[in-house]
N, C-alpha and C positions, 0 to 999 in steps of 0.2 A: 308431097313435099319431101325433099331429101333431108336426112338428118346427118349433119357433118360432125356430130359428137364433140362439139366445143361450144362454149357459151360466152356471151359478153356479160360481165358482171358490173362493169362501169364504163361509161362513155360520155365524152363531152367534146364540144367543138371549140376551136379557137378561130381566129380570122381566116387562116389559110391552111389549117390542118385539123386533124381529129386525134384525140387520145382515147385509147381503148384498153381496158383491162379484161383480158380473155382468160377463161379457164379451160384447160385441156390436159390430156395425158402426155407423158414424155414421148410417146410414140408418134404424136402428131408432127406433121411437117409444117414448120412455121411459114415457109414460102407458099405452100398450098393454102394455108389458112388466110394469109393476106390476099392471095389471088381470089379466093371465094368471097371474102368481105368486100373487096374492091369491085369485083364483077357483079355481085348481086345488088350492091348499093347503086352502082352506075346504071344498071338496067332499070331499077325501080325509079330512080330520079329522072332518067331520060323518058320513061313512060309517062310520068306525071308532069314533067316540064320539058316537052320536046324542043322548045326554043333554046335550051341549053346547048344543043349540038351546034346551032348557028353561032351562038356567043363564044363557044370554045374553039371554033374554027375546025371542027372535026368531031370525032366520036370518042376522044379520050378525056375522061373526067379526072382520073387520078394520075399523079406522077408515078413513074415506075419505082421510085425509091420509098423506103420505109425504115424505121428504127424499131428494134426489138430489144427488150431486156427481160431477164427472168426475175421473178419475184419470189421471195421466201415468206414463210409465215411471220417472220420478224419485220419485214418491210411492206407487207401488203397494205396495211392500214395507212401508212405514210403515202404510198403510191395512190391509193384510192382518194385520199384527201387532196393530193396534188391534182389529180384528174378533175375532181369536183371544182377546184378553184380556177379551172381554165375557161369557164363559161364566158362567152363574149358578152361584154357589158355594153 
């Protein structure tokens, strides 16, 4: 297994997107991290649910867009609570 040297410390889904709080060093490339997360999750989901490819009309699970914001020790708990509140009801 490859170690990408970043970790997901919080994650929750909404109806059409996902919120992730990831921990990494300043040297990490955010676009590469997003590419890894989208690629691995798509492969795992298509493997477990092959019918998804037909429903999606191709093999693209994720939109190419994403939003990223940095977090400080002063805002981390607030961001963590926000992500936890996003659970689909």
